C-alpha positions as CSV (number, residue, x, y, z in Angstrom):
1,M,-71.8,-55.1,20.5
2,E,-73.0,-52.0,22.3
3,K,-72.1,-48.7,20.6
4,K,-69.4,-46.7,22.3
5,I,-70.4,-43.2,23.5
6,S,-68.4,-40.5,21.5
7,I,-66.8,-37.8,23.6
8,K,-64.9,-34.8,22.3
9,Y,-62.8,-32.5,24.4
10,F,-62.5,-28.9,23.2
11,Y,-59.1,-27.4,23.9
12,N,-57.8,-23.8,24.1
13,F,-55.7,-22.4,21.4
14,K,-52.0,-23.2,22.2
15,E,-51.4,-19.5,21.7
16,D,-53.5,-18.8,24.7
17,N,-50.4,-19.9,26.7
18,R,-52.6,-21.1,29.6
19,K,-50.5,-24.0,30.8
20,S,-53.0,-25.0,33.5
21,M,-55.8,-25.5,30.9
22,Q,-53.5,-27.5,28.7
23,T,-52.7,-29.7,31.7
24,V,-56.3,-30.2,32.6
25,S,-57.3,-31.0,29.0
26,D,-54.5,-33.6,28.6
27,Y,-55.3,-35.1,32.0
28,L,-58.9,-35.7,31.0
29,Y,-58.2,-36.9,27.5
30,S,-55.4,-39.4,28.5
31,N,-57.5,-41.0,31.2
32,V,-61.0,-41.2,29.6
33,K,-59.7,-42.5,26.3
34,N,-58.7,-45.8,27.9
35,D,-62.3,-46.5,29.0
36,K,-64.0,-49.2,26.8
37,N,-67.3,-47.5,27.0
38,F,-66.1,-44.3,25.2
39,K,-64.8,-43.3,21.9
40,V,-62.7,-40.2,22.8
41,S,-61.3,-37.5,20.6
42,R,-60.1,-33.9,21.1
43,F,-60.3,-30.8,19.1
44,I,-57.3,-28.3,19.1
45,P,-58.2,-25.2,17.2
46,K,-55.9,-23.8,14.6
47,F,-54.7,-20.2,15.2
48,D,-55.0,-17.7,12.4
49,S,-52.1,-15.3,12.7
50,K,-53.1,-13.0,9.9
51,L,-54.8,-10.4,12.0
52,S,-51.9,-10.3,14.5
53,K,-49.7,-9.0,11.7
54,F,-51.8,-5.8,11.4
55,S,-52.8,-5.4,15.1
56,S,-51.7,-6.5,18.5
57,F,-51.4,-10.2,19.4
58,A,-54.2,-9.6,22.1
59,W,-56.6,-8.5,19.4
60,G,-55.6,-11.5,17.2
61,L,-56.3,-13.8,20.1
62,R,-59.7,-12.3,20.6
63,Y,-60.5,-12.7,17.0
64,N,-59.5,-16.3,17.0
65,R,-61.3,-17.1,20.2
66,Y,-64.6,-15.4,19.3
67,V,-64.7,-15.8,15.5
68,K,-62.3,-18.3,14.1
69,Y,-62.9,-21.0,16.7
70,Q,-66.7,-20.9,16.1
71,N,-66.2,-21.3,12.4
72,Q,-64.0,-24.3,12.9
73,V,-66.4,-25.9,15.4
74,K,-69.4,-25.7,13.0
75,K,-67.6,-28.0,10.5
76,L,-67.2,-30.9,13.0
77,K,-69.3,-34.1,13.0
78,K,-71.8,-34.6,15.7
79,V,-70.8,-36.4,18.9
80,D,-72.7,-37.8,21.9
81,V,-70.9,-35.6,24.5
82,A,-69.0,-32.4,24.0
83,H,-66.9,-31.2,26.9
84,I,-65.4,-27.6,26.9
85,V,-62.6,-27.7,29.4
86,D,-62.1,-23.9,29.8
87,H,-65.2,-21.8,30.7
88,Q,-63.7,-18.8,28.8
89,Y,-64.8,-20.7,25.7
90,S,-68.4,-21.2,26.8
91,H,-69.6,-19.0,23.9
92,L,-69.0,-22.0,21.6
93,V,-72.1,-23.8,23.0
94,H,-74.5,-22.9,20.1
95,K,-72.0,-23.9,17.4
96,I,-71.1,-27.4,18.8
97,N,-73.1,-30.3,17.4
98,A,-73.6,-32.8,20.3
99,N,-76.4,-34.5,22.2
100,K,-75.0,-33.4,25.5
101,K,-72.9,-30.3,26.2
102,I,-70.7,-29.9,29.3
103,V,-68.4,-27.1,30.4
104,T,-66.0,-26.9,33.4
105,V,-65.8,-23.6,35.3
106,H,-62.5,-23.1,37.2
107,D,-62.8,-19.6,38.7
108,L,-64.3,-16.2,38.1
109,I,-61.2,-14.2,39.0
110,P,-61.5,-11.6,36.2
111,I,-65.0,-10.7,37.3
112,K,-64.4,-11.0,41.1
113,F,-61.3,-8.9,41.0
114,K,-62.1,-6.5,38.1
115,K,-61.3,-3.5,40.3
116,K,-57.9,-4.9,41.3
117,I,-57.1,-5.9,37.7
118,G,-58.3,-2.5,36.5
119,K,-60.6,-3.4,33.7
120,N,-64.1,-4.6,33.1
121,P,-63.9,-8.2,31.6
122,Y,-66.7,-7.8,29.0
123,L,-65.6,-10.8,26.9
124,V,-65.3,-13.1,29.9
125,K,-68.8,-12.0,30.9
126,F,-70.0,-12.6,27.4
127,S,-68.7,-16.2,27.5
128,L,-70.1,-16.9,31.0
129,N,-73.5,-15.7,29.9
130,H,-73.7,-18.9,27.9
131,L,-73.4,-21.2,30.9
132,K,-77.2,-21.6,31.1
133,Y,-77.3,-23.2,27.7
134,F,-75.2,-26.2,28.7
135,D,-76.7,-29.4,29.8
136,E,-74.3,-29.6,32.8
137,V,-71.8,-27.2,34.3
138,I,-69.0,-28.7,36.3
139,A,-67.7,-26.4,39.1
140,V,-64.3,-27.4,40.5
141,S,-65.3,-26.4,44.0
142,E,-68.2,-25.4,46.1
143,N,-66.6,-21.9,46.2
144,T,-66.7,-21.7,42.4
145,K,-70.3,-22.9,42.4
146,K,-71.1,-20.1,44.8
147,D,-69.4,-17.6,42.5
148,I,-71.2,-18.9,39.4
149,L,-74.5,-18.4,41.2
150,K,-73.5,-14.9,42.3
151,Y,-72.1,-13.6,39.0
152,T,-74.0,-15.4,36.3
153,D,-77.6,-16.5,35.5
154,C,-76.7,-20.2,35.3
155,P,-79.5,-22.3,37.0
156,K,-78.4,-24.0,40.2
157,K,-79.8,-27.3,39.1
158,K,-77.3,-27.5,36.2
159,I,-74.2,-27.1,38.4
160,K,-72.3,-30.2,39.7
161,V,-69.3,-29.8,42.0
162,L,-66.4,-32.2,41.1
163,H,-63.1,-31.9,42.9
164,S,-60.3,-32.8,40.6
165,S,-57.6,-35.4,41.3
166,V,-54.0,-35.2,40.1
167,E,-51.7,-37.5,38.2
168,K,-50.3,-40.7,39.8
169,S,-46.8,-39.2,39.7
170,F,-47.8,-37.1,42.8
171,N,-47.3,-39.8,45.4
172,N,-45.3,-40.6,48.6
173,K,-42.8,-42.9,46.9
174,N,-39.2,-42.3,48.0
175,I,-36.7,-40.7,45.5
176,D,-33.0,-40.0,45.6
177,K,-33.3,-36.4,46.8
178,K,-29.6,-35.7,46.5
179,K,-29.6,-36.8,42.9
180,V,-32.7,-34.7,42.0
181,C,-31.2,-31.6,43.7
182,A,-28.0,-32.1,41.8
183,A,-29.9,-32.4,38.5
184,Y,-31.8,-29.1,39.1
185,H,-28.8,-27.4,40.8
186,I,-30.7,-27.0,44.0
187,P,-28.6,-26.7,47.2
188,Y,-29.4,-29.9,49.1
189,Q,-28.5,-28.7,52.6
190,S,-30.8,-25.6,52.4
191,K,-34.4,-25.5,53.8
192,K,-36.6,-25.7,50.7
193,I,-40.0,-24.0,50.5
194,L,-42.1,-24.6,47.4
195,I,-44.3,-21.8,46.0
196,V,-46.5,-22.1,42.8
197,G,-47.8,-19.5,40.3
198,S,-47.2,-15.8,39.7
199,S,-50.6,-14.0,39.5
200,F,-51.4,-11.3,42.0
201,Y,-53.9,-13.5,43.9
202,K,-51.1,-16.0,44.7
203,N,-49.9,-13.3,47.1
204,H,-46.2,-14.0,46.7
205,R,-45.2,-10.6,48.1
206,I,-46.0,-12.3,51.4
207,S,-43.9,-15.4,50.3
208,L,-40.9,-13.1,49.8
209,K,-41.5,-11.4,53.1
210,I,-41.4,-14.8,54.8
211,L,-38.2,-15.7,52.9
212,E,-36.6,-12.5,54.1
213,Q,-37.3,-13.3,57.7
214,L,-36.3,-17.0,57.4
215,K,-33.0,-16.0,56.0
216,K,-32.1,-14.5,59.4
217,T,-33.2,-17.6,61.2
218,Y,-31.3,-20.1,59.0
219,K,-28.3,-17.9,58.2
220,N,-29.2,-17.7,54.5
221,K,-29.6,-21.5,54.2
222,V,-33.2,-21.3,53.0
223,I,-34.5,-21.1,49.5
224,L,-37.8,-20.8,47.5
225,L,-38.4,-23.3,44.8
226,K,-40.8,-21.5,42.4
227,I,-42.9,-23.3,39.8
228,G,-44.6,-21.2,37.1
229,N,-44.2,-17.9,35.3
230,K,-41.9,-15.2,36.6
231,L,-43.2,-12.8,39.3
232,D,-44.6,-9.6,37.9
233,F,-43.1,-7.4,40.6
234,K,-39.6,-6.3,41.6
235,I,-37.6,-8.7,43.8
236,K,-35.0,-7.3,46.3
237,K,-31.5,-8.0,45.1
238,E,-30.5,-9.8,48.4
239,L,-33.4,-12.3,47.8
240,K,-32.7,-13.2,44.2
241,T,-30.0,-15.8,45.0
242,N,-32.4,-17.6,47.3
243,I,-35.1,-18.1,44.6
244,F,-34.8,-21.0,42.3
245,E,-37.3,-20.7,39.4
246,F,-38.6,-23.5,37.3
247,N,-40.5,-21.7,34.5
248,H,-40.3,-24.3,31.8
249,I,-40.3,-27.6,33.7
250,K,-42.3,-30.4,32.1
251,R,-45.4,-31.4,33.8
252,N,-44.2,-35.0,34.2
253,K,-41.2,-33.7,36.2
254,I,-43.0,-31.4,38.6
255,H,-43.5,-34.1,41.2
256,E,-39.7,-34.3,41.7
257,I,-39.7,-30.7,42.9
258,Y,-42.5,-31.5,45.4
259,K,-40.5,-34.4,46.7
260,V,-37.3,-32.5,47.5
261,A,-39.2,-29.6,49.1
262,D,-39.7,-29.3,52.8
263,L,-43.2,-27.8,52.5
264,L,-45.6,-26.0,50.3
265,L,-46.3,-22.3,51.1
266,F,-49.7,-21.3,49.6
267,P,-50.7,-17.8,50.9
268,S,-53.3,-17.0,48.2
269,I,-55.9,-14.3,48.7
270,Y,-58.3,-16.4,46.4
271,E,-58.4,-19.8,44.6
272,G,-61.0,-21.3,42.4
273,Y,-59.7,-24.7,43.5
274,G,-56.0,-24.8,44.6
275,L,-54.7,-27.9,42.8
276,P,-51.1,-27.5,44.3
277,C,-52.7,-28.4,47.7
278,V,-53.9,-31.7,46.3
279,E,-50.5,-32.3,44.6
280,A,-48.8,-31.7,48.0
281,M,-51.3,-33.9,49.9
282,N,-50.7,-36.8,47.6
283,S,-46.9,-36.2,47.9
284,K,-47.2,-36.2,51.7
285,L,-45.7,-32.7,51.6
286,P,-46.7,-30.4,54.6
287,I,-48.6,-27.2,53.7
288,V,-48.8,-23.7,55.2
289,A,-51.6,-21.9,53.5
290,S,-54.3,-19.2,53.8
291,H,-57.8,-20.1,54.9
292,V,-59.6,-18.3,52.0
293,S,-62.1,-19.5,49.3
294,S,-61.7,-23.2,48.3
295,I,-58.4,-23.9,50.2
296,K,-60.3,-24.6,53.4
297,E,-62.7,-26.7,51.4
298,I,-59.8,-28.9,50.2
299,L,-57.8,-29.1,53.4
300,G,-60.7,-29.4,55.9
301,N,-59.9,-28.7,59.6
302,Y,-56.2,-28.3,58.9
303,P,-54.3,-26.5,61.7
304,L,-51.9,-24.5,59.5
305,L,-54.4,-22.2,57.7
306,F,-54.1,-18.5,58.3
307,K,-55.2,-15.1,57.1
308,P,-53.4,-14.4,53.8
309,N,-51.2,-11.6,55.3
310,D,-50.5,-13.2,58.6
311,Y,-46.9,-13.9,57.7
312,K,-45.7,-14.1,61.4
313,R,-47.8,-17.1,62.2
314,M,-46.9,-18.7,58.9
315,I,-43.2,-18.3,59.7
316,K,-43.8,-19.9,63.2
317,S,-45.5,-22.9,61.4
318,I,-42.7,-23.2,58.9
319,I,-40.1,-23.3,61.6
320,A,-42.1,-25.8,63.6
321,L,-42.5,-28.1,60.5
322,I,-38.7,-27.9,59.8
323,E,-37.5,-28.4,63.4
324,D,-40.2,-30.5,65.2
325,K,-40.1,-34.0,63.7
326,K,-43.1,-35.2,65.7
327,F,-45.2,-32.3,64.6
328,R,-44.2,-32.7,61.0
329,Y,-45.1,-36.4,61.1
330,Q,-48.6,-35.6,62.5
331,I,-49.2,-33.0,59.8
332,K,-48.1,-35.3,57.0
333,K,-50.3,-38.1,58.4
334,Y,-53.3,-35.8,58.4
335,L,-52.7,-34.6,54.8
336,F,-52.1,-38.1,53.4
337,S,-55.3,-39.3,55.0
338,R,-57.2,-36.3,53.6
339,A,-55.8,-37.0,50.1
340,R,-58.0,-40.1,50.0
341,L,-61.0,-37.8,49.2
342,F,-59.3,-36.8,46.0
343,K,-58.4,-40.2,44.6
344,E,-58.1,-40.4,40.8
345,T,-60.4,-43.4,40.5
346,N,-63.2,-41.5,42.5
347,Y,-62.8,-38.4,40.3
348,F,-63.0,-40.2,37.0
349,N,-65.9,-42.5,38.1
350,K,-67.9,-39.4,38.9
351,L,-66.9,-37.7,35.7
352,K,-67.8,-40.8,33.6
353,N,-71.2,-41.0,35.3
354,I,-71.9,-37.4,34.2
355,Y,-71.1,-38.4,30.6
356,L,-73.2,-41.6,30.9
357,N,-76.2,-39.9,32.3
């Protein structure tokens, strides 16, 4: 009997509170562990809270990320393949005992937007300076690959672009929309626009500007369905009742929100990948988005891509999608066809080949 290849996924600290990285890690682990060629395990580091008692939580997190995690990793048995899922833990590379070491790079936002954020990300740079020591570096998009080459000294030959797929729950199967709306206290008769995320690069000031204008068109019968953390800027009082937030919705329930929405509004000024666009495509949900960074890479020659601040054209497209059934059908048909490029089987076959090689 041929020996199985051992693969270990290295998770973030849960205290990082990076839900997106938790989702990606679980998605990889749950799919690859069922392959008969692999013996799959995962390592979730234990957080030492002692330092946090004497200093800020931020310093405690840094201590755990750059000191404690390394100490824990050194004690682990050797594996054939080690896969660090979050590039901000790239500095672990020399402490991991494996025949092959892989890391996934999602985006370089802290470096690319350091002036906007207002601080120099020394520790992120420190981690990314270790990319060159990995056997393979997986970039989630061509755009992220371009940023890796621009901001780090990682050799081009080590970088492979692998567009991620999404869970099978994101599909075009019919659901009882009235029942789902009732369960989440969503007004069924309102026009429902989905937005995702809260960081500055998601550009949700434009989303709220669009909501404000659409309220006039639809006599207040329009709402935003927002998935993710709370927005970090002040919302006008007259808009608050038109925003339904789902901050703690479980991952396996998010597809229900996609299926009751009328469209996804995605006006980002930057994306390392833009996973919600893939989720929407698989759900046959129309998208109105910006044409920046990796979004165009995912959506191709999609007609509803605009400059991030071109809210007037976005509004026209939203109204057209809501009121013109023929146009909506054509858009949904294009997106669902495009979704074939991001099939789950294709993604995991490519990933497994990286492990096997």
